[in-house]
C-alpha positions in Angstrom: 0.0 0.0 0.0 2.9 2.3 0.6 3.8 2.3 -3.1 0.2 2.5 -4.4 -0.4 6.1 -3.3 2.6 7.6 -5.2 1.6 5.6 -8.3 -2.0 6.8 -8.1 -0.9 10.3 -7.4 1.4 10.3 -10.4 -1.3 8.9 -12.7 -3.9 11.4 -11.6 -1.5 14.3 -11.8 -0.5 13.3 -15.3 -4.1 13.1 -16.5 -5.0 16.5 -14.9 -1.7 18.1 -15.8 -0.8 18.9 -12.2 2.8 19.8 -11.2 4.0 18.8 -7.8 6.7 21.5 -7.4 6.0 24.7 -5.7 5.7 28.0 -7.7 8.9 30.0 -8.1 7.6 33.0 -6.1 9.8 33.3 -3.0 8.8 36.4 -1.3 6.8 39.5 -2.1 6.5 43.0 -0.6 2.7 43.7 -0.7 1.2 47.2 -0.6 -2.4 48.1 -0.2 -2.5 49.8 -3.6 -4.8 48.2 -6.1 -3.0 46.6 -9.1 -5.1 47.8 -12.0 -2.7 46.2 -14.5 -3.4 42.8 -13.0 -7.1 43.3 -13.1 -6.9 44.3 -16.8 -4.7 41.3 -17.5 -7.3 38.9 -15.8 -10.1 40.5 -17.8 -8.4 40.4 -21.2 -7.1 36.9 -20.5 -10.5 35.6 -19.6 -12.2 37.2 -22.6 -9.5 35.9 -24.9 -9.9 32.4 -23.6 -13.7 32.6 -24.0 -13.3 33.8 -27.6 -10.9 31.0 -28.4 -13.1 28.3 -26.8 -16.2 29.6 -28.6 -14.2 29.5 -31.8 -13.2 25.9 -31.0 -16.9 25.1 -30.6 -17.7 26.7 -34.0 -14.8 25.0 -35.8 -15.7 21.6 -34.3 -19.3 22.1 -35.3 -18.2 22.9 -38.9 -15.9 19.9 -39.0 -18.6 17.6 -37.5 -21.2 18.7 -40.1 -18.8 17.9 -42.9 -18.0 14.5 -41.3 -21.7 13.6 -41.5 -21.5 13.0 -45.3 -19.3 10.0 -44.6 -20.8 6.6 -44.0 -19.3 5.7 -40.6 -21.0 3.9 -37.7 -23.3 6.1 -35.6 -21.4 5.4 -32.4 -18.3 7.0 -34.0 -20.0 10.4 -34.0 -20.8 10.1 -30.3 -17.2 9.0 -29.6 -15.8 12.0 -31.5 -18.1 14.4 -29.6 -17.2 12.8 -26.3 -13.4 13.1 -26.9 -13.7 16.8 -27.9 -15.9 17.6 -24.9 -13.6 15.8 -22.4 -10.6 17.6 -23.8 -12.4 21.0 -23.6 -13.4 20.3 -20.0 -10.1 18.9 -18.6 -7.7 20.9 -20.7 -9.6 24.2 -21.0 -6.6 26.1 -19.7 -4.7 25.4 -22.9 -6.9 28.1 -24.5 -5.9 30.7 -21.9 -3.1 33.2 -22.4 -2.7 33.4 -18.6 -0.3 31.2 -16.7 -2.8 28.4 -15.6 -0.3 25.9 -14.2 -2.0 23.4 -12.0 0.4 23.2 -9.1 0.0 21.2 -5.9 2.8 23.2 -4.3 0.7 26.2 -3.3 -1.9 24.2 -1.5 0.7 22.1 0.3 2.5 25.2 1.5 -0.3 27.4 2.8 -1.8 27.1 6.3 -5.0 25.2 5.9 -8.0 24.5 8.2 -8.1 21.2 10.0 -11.0 20.0 7.9 -9.3 20.7 4.5 -9.2 17.8 2.1 -5.7 16.2 1.4 -3.9 17.5 -1.7 -4.5 14.3 -3.7 -8.3 14.7 -3.3 -8.4 17.7 -5.6 -7.2 16.2 -8.9 -9.2 13.1 -8.3 -12.4 15.0 -7.6 -11.8 17.4 -10.5 -11.2 14.5 -12.8 -14.5 12.9 -11.7 -16.3 16.2 -12.2 -14.7 16.5 -15.6 -16.2 13.2 -16.7 -19.6 14.3 -15.3 -19.3 17.6 -17.2 -18.5 15.7 -20.4 -21.5 13.4 -20.1 -23.8 16.2 -19.2 -22.5 18.3 -22.1 -22.9 15.4 -24.5 -26.5 15.1 -23.4 -27.0 18.8 -24.0 -25.3 18.5 -27.4 -27.6 15.7 -28.4 -30.7 17.6 -27.1 -29.6 20.7 -29.1 -29.5 18.8 -32.4 -25.8 17.9 -32.1 -24.8 21.5 -32.3 -21.6 22.4 -30.5 -22.2 26.1 -30.8 -25.4 25.9 -28.8 -26.1 28.5 -26.1 -25.8 26.1 -23.1 -22.3 24.9 -24.3 -21.2 28.5 -24.7 -22.2 29.3 -21.1 -20.3 26.2 -20.1 -17.0 27.3 -21.6 -17.5 30.7 -20.0 -17.7 28.9 -16.7 -14.5 26.9 -17.5 -12.6 30.1 -18.4 -13.6 31.8 -15.1 -12.4 28.8 -13.2 -9.0 28.9 -15.1 -8.6 32.6 -14.3 -9.3 31.9 -10.6 -6.6 29.3 -10.7 -4.1 31.8 -12.0 -5.0 34.2 -9.2 -5.0 31.6 -6.4 -2.6 28.8 -7.3 -0.1 30.6 -9.6 0.0 34.1 -8.1 -1.1 33.3 -4.6 -3.4 36.3 -4.3 -5.5 34.7 -1.6 -7.5 37.9 -0.9 -8.5 38.5 -4.6 -9.3 34.8 -4.9 -12.2 35.0 -2.4 -14.6 37.2 -4.4 -13.4 35.8 -7.7 -14.2 32.2 -6.7 -17.7 33.3 -5.5 -18.7 35.5 -8.4 -16.7 33.4 -11.0 -16.7 29.6 -10.8 -19.4 29.2 -8.1 -22.0 31.6 -9.5 -21.4 30.4 -13.1 -21.6 26.8 -12.0 -25.1 27.4 -10.7 -26.1 29.2 -13.9 -24.7 26.4 -16.1 -26.5 23.7 -13.9 -29.8 25.5 -14.3 -29.4 26.0 -18.0 -28.4 22.4 -18.6 -31.3 21.2 -16.4 -33.7 23.2 -18.5 -32.3 21.6 -21.6 -32.4 18.1 -20.3 -33.0 17.2 -16.6 -30.4 14.5 -16.3 -27.7 16.9 -17.5 -28.6 19.3 -14.7 -28.4 16.6 -12.1 -25.0 15.4 -13.3 -23.6 18.9 -12.7 -24.9 19.1 -9.1 -21.7 17.5 -7.7 -19.7 20.3 -9.3 -21.8 22.9 -7.6 -21.4 21.2 -4.2 -17.7 20.8 -4.6 -17.2 24.4 -5.7 -19.3 25.5 -2.7 -16.8 23.6 -0.5 -14.0 25.2 -2.4 -15.4 28.7 -1.7 -15.4 28.0 2.1 -11.9 26.6 1.9 -10.6 29.6 0.0 -12.1 31.9 2.5 -10.6 29.9 5.4 -7.2 29.9 3.7 -7.4 33.7 3.3 -8.2 34.0 7.1 -5.2 31.8 8.0 -2.7 33.4 5.7 -2.5 37.1 6.2 -6.0 38.4 5.3 -4.8 40.5 2.4 -7.3 42.8 0.7 -10.1 41.3 -1.5 -8.4 42.8 -4.6 -5.1 42.3 -6.3 -2.5 44.6 -4.8 0.7 45.9 -6.4 3.7 43.6 -5.6 7.4 44.0 -5.6 9.6 40.9 -5.7 12.2 40.8 -2.9 15.6 39.4 -3.8 16.5 36.4 -1.6 
């Protein structure tokens, strides 16, 4: 059993693209002055990612429609759609111009509440949620006439982009204060919206997304607790000056 955990951890991290080393940031001199450049960077990065992902939906829809003229088994179309949707869900950060490194180092280094889940729980849970998102999106895709550029799927990629931007703020840049409102008004609120819209499209798709809402709710509480235990910096990105070590 002592060897099984590292192997499981290695496999899960490889699938989810999680790095185990800590971020390179060593020490920072924080002011209370708001960092407008950082806010603009987050905004433009998120909008760019959304645009690229919507373009990917459009391009895939065009390619899929052309594929329909070929006489291939019906299950092949579902398999192609499933592969595209799972890639879009699990690797959405590849569309982002921001640094969206999934890094276990930040979570391992911060002071966490006693009830906090172990680090390995996160990639496993997110991988499970990713599969549920793929299945629910596939159901929506079928309900919308096999159209990738359908409104519910566009709302879904917006949710994914907001989650990736939050990851940049929390995991990569360790802005624990700014991460609190962003996780609430970004991933959490958009997860609820996506779940409602998916549920209106097909009931089962909405139910499959409920674990995502529950988990992100837990994440919101955890992020707030980490903020409390690690300095209580302002709820906005502040200007930073790196300190030579």
